[in-house]
C-alpha positions as CSV (number, residue, x, y, z in Angstrom):
1,M,53.2,113.9,210.7
2,H,53.8,116.8,208.8
3,T,52.0,116.9,205.3
4,R,54.4,117.1,202.4
5,N,53.6,119.8,200.2
6,F,56.2,119.3,197.0
7,D,56.4,115.4,195.9
8,L,60.2,117.1,194.0
9,I,62.2,119.4,195.3
10,A,65.1,120.1,192.2
11,F,68.3,122.1,193.2
12,D,70.0,124.3,191.2
13,W,73.8,123.6,192.1
14,D,76.7,126.2,191.8
15,G,75.7,128.9,194.4
16,T,72.7,126.7,195.7
17,L,74.1,123.6,197.2
18,F,77.8,124.2,195.7
19,D,79.9,127.2,196.8
20,S,81.8,127.3,193.3
21,T,81.0,131.1,192.3
22,Q,83.2,133.1,192.9
23,I,86.0,130.4,191.8
24,I,83.4,130.2,187.7
25,V,83.4,134.5,187.7
26,R,87.4,133.9,187.7
27,A,87.4,131.0,185.9
28,I,84.7,133.1,183.2
29,Q,87.1,136.7,183.6
30,A,90.5,133.7,182.8
31,A,89.1,132.7,179.9
32,V,88.0,135.7,177.9
33,R,91.1,137.4,178.2
34,D,92.7,134.1,177.3
35,V,91.2,134.9,174.2
36,G,92.1,138.8,173.8
37,G,88.3,139.4,174.9
38,Q,87.4,142.6,177.5
39,T,88.0,141.0,180.5
40,P,84.0,141.2,182.4
41,S,83.1,142.8,185.5
42,D,82.9,140.5,188.5
43,E,79.5,141.6,188.3
44,A,78.7,140.2,184.7
45,A,80.8,137.4,185.4
46,S,77.9,136.0,187.8
47,Y,75.0,136.9,185.9
48,V,75.5,134.3,183.6
49,I,76.2,131.7,186.0
50,G,73.3,128.5,186.1
51,M,73.6,129.0,181.8
52,S,74.8,126.8,179.4
53,L,78.5,127.4,179.5
54,L,78.7,128.8,175.5
55,Q,75.6,130.5,176.1
56,A,77.6,132.0,179.2
57,L,80.2,132.7,178.2
58,A,79.0,134.1,174.8
59,H,76.4,135.9,177.0
60,A,79.6,137.3,179.6
61,A,82.5,138.0,176.4
62,P,79.8,140.0,173.7
63,D,83.3,141.3,172.2
64,V,84.6,137.6,171.4
65,S,83.8,136.4,167.8
66,P,81.9,133.1,167.9
67,E,84.3,131.2,165.4
68,K,86.4,131.7,169.4
69,Y,83.8,129.7,170.9
70,P,85.5,126.9,171.2
71,E,88.3,128.0,172.5
72,L,87.1,130.3,174.9
73,G,84.7,127.0,175.9
74,R,87.7,125.4,176.3
75,R,89.7,127.9,178.9
76,Y,86.9,128.2,181.0
77,Q,87.1,124.0,181.9
78,H,90.9,124.9,182.0
79,H,90.8,127.7,184.5
80,Y,87.9,126.3,186.3
81,A,89.3,122.4,186.8
82,V,92.7,124.1,187.9
83,H,90.3,125.0,191.3
84,A,87.7,122.4,191.6
85,N,89.1,120.9,194.4
86,D,89.0,124.2,196.1
87,I,85.2,123.9,196.1
88,S,82.8,122.5,198.1
89,L,79.3,122.1,199.4
90,F,77.9,125.2,201.4
91,E,77.8,124.3,205.1
92,G,74.7,122.6,206.1
93,V,74.0,122.1,202.7
94,L,74.0,117.2,203.7
95,P,71.9,117.6,206.6
96,L,69.6,119.3,204.8
97,L,68.9,116.1,202.0
98,D,69.0,113.9,204.2
99,A,66.0,115.5,206.6
100,L,64.8,115.8,202.7
101,K,65.3,112.1,202.1
102,A,64.0,110.9,205.4
103,R,60.4,112.9,205.1
104,G,59.2,111.0,201.4
105,H,60.7,113.9,199.3
106,L,62.0,112.8,196.3
107,L,65.3,115.3,195.0
108,A,66.5,116.1,191.7
109,V,69.4,119.6,190.7
110,A,68.2,120.8,187.1
111,T,71.6,122.5,186.6
112,G,74.0,124.8,183.8
113,K,76.5,122.4,184.6
114,T,77.3,119.7,181.5
115,R,77.0,116.6,182.8
116,R,80.4,115.4,182.8
117,G,81.1,117.9,185.2
118,L,77.5,117.0,187.7
119,D,78.5,113.8,187.5
120,E,82.3,114.9,188.9
121,A,80.7,117.3,191.5
122,L,78.4,114.0,192.2
123,H,80.6,112.1,192.9
124,S,81.3,111.9,196.3
125,V,80.8,109.6,198.4
126,E,77.8,111.5,201.0
127,L,76.7,112.3,197.4
128,K,75.9,108.9,196.4
129,G,72.3,108.1,195.8
130,V,71.5,111.4,197.4
131,F,69.3,112.5,194.6
132,D,66.8,110.9,192.7
133,A,67.6,112.4,188.6
134,S,69.1,115.3,187.1
135,R,69.2,117.6,184.4
136,T,72.5,119.8,183.1
137,A,72.2,122.2,180.3
138,D,74.0,119.7,177.4
139,E,71.6,116.9,177.9
140,T,68.5,118.7,176.9
141,A,67.2,122.8,176.8
142,G,69.7,125.1,179.3
143,K,67.8,127.7,181.0
144,P,65.5,129.8,181.6
145,H,63.7,127.0,179.0
146,P,61.1,124.4,181.5
147,L,62.4,121.2,180.2
148,M,64.3,120.5,182.6
149,L,61.1,120.4,185.1
150,H,59.4,119.7,182.0
151,E,61.4,116.3,181.8
152,L,61.3,115.4,185.8
153,M,57.5,115.8,186.2
154,A,56.9,113.2,182.9
155,E,60.2,110.9,184.8
156,F,58.0,110.7,187.9
157,D,54.6,111.8,187.1
158,I,54.0,115.1,189.2
159,P,52.0,117.7,188.4
160,A,53.8,121.5,188.7
161,G,52.1,122.6,191.9
162,R,53.9,119.8,192.9
163,V,57.7,120.3,191.9
164,L,59.4,123.1,193.7
165,M,62.7,124.7,192.6
166,I,65.4,126.6,194.2
167,G,68.4,128.6,192.7
168,D,70.5,131.3,193.1
169,T,69.4,133.0,189.9
170,T,66.8,134.7,188.3
171,H,67.3,131.7,185.3
172,D,66.2,128.9,188.4
173,L,63.5,131.2,189.3
174,Q,62.3,132.1,185.5
175,M,62.7,128.2,184.5
176,A,60.4,127.6,187.2
177,L,57.8,130.3,186.5
178,N,58.5,128.7,182.9
179,A,57.0,125.9,184.3
180,A,54.7,126.8,186.2
181,C,56.3,125.5,189.5
182,P,56.6,126.9,192.7
183,S,60.1,128.2,193.6
184,V,62.8,129.3,196.4
185,G,65.2,132.0,196.1
186,V,68.6,131.4,198.2
187,S,70.5,134.4,198.6
188,Y,73.7,133.8,199.4
189,G,74.0,133.1,194.9
190,A,75.5,134.6,192.1
191,H,72.4,137.0,191.7
192,E,70.6,140.1,194.3
193,P,68.0,138.8,195.6
194,E,66.2,141.8,194.5
195,A,66.1,140.5,191.3
196,F,63.7,137.2,192.6
197,V,60.8,139.7,193.4
198,A,59.0,140.3,189.7
199,L,59.0,136.1,189.3
200,R,57.4,135.9,192.4
201,P,59.2,132.9,194.1
202,R,57.8,132.2,197.9
203,H,60.4,132.1,199.9
204,V,64.0,133.9,199.7
205,A,66.8,132.6,202.5
206,H,69.8,133.7,202.9
207,S,71.5,130.6,204.5
208,V,71.0,127.3,204.6
209,P,70.0,126.4,207.4
210,A,67.3,129.1,206.9
211,L,66.2,127.3,203.9
212,H,66.3,124.7,206.0
213,E,64.1,125.6,208.3
214,W,61.6,127.5,205.6
215,L,61.4,123.8,204.1
216,L,61.0,122.0,206.5
217,A,57.6,123.8,208.7
218,N,56.4,125.0,204.3
219,G,57.8,122.1,202.1
């Protein structure tokens, strides 16, 4: 029988489990244009994925004045909603989650999404009951602040060394480092994996099947 190295595995959502990176990038760019800002590059728009919404939009659109942030947020939500049904879980995610649950791991989501946005994404029948807990940026501190992970550790009374954070951005891995939790990066999301090195992840997986294989051997 495999001995678990981690009792709780926390996943980022967008770009890690959910294939939404390009939709988010296009929605950010369109929202900035709508309020008269200079369209951010693909790189600039993808960099902010994982942050809380207004933090991300402010970072991606430094020429937009703060009084326009509420409208910027509304325009982003509009453009994202138009394409919400275009987005899906990465292939292999459901078998991965099922395998981890079967082995007794607690599973959580730690995301820069809002609670409403995450709940809508988790509404599908195939995801009901899969996750034991979740934290969103509008109900706790946004990444890379460690509060999301600290709250999950406290909820389940699990020490930092037994919690694994998995994400596709430096914000995810920095949050794990700030919380003294081990991490794994995935290279198929928003950030280039070269940026992960300084954040000392245990592993960088280049696909969901590769992540599945690593977790079965090391999780």
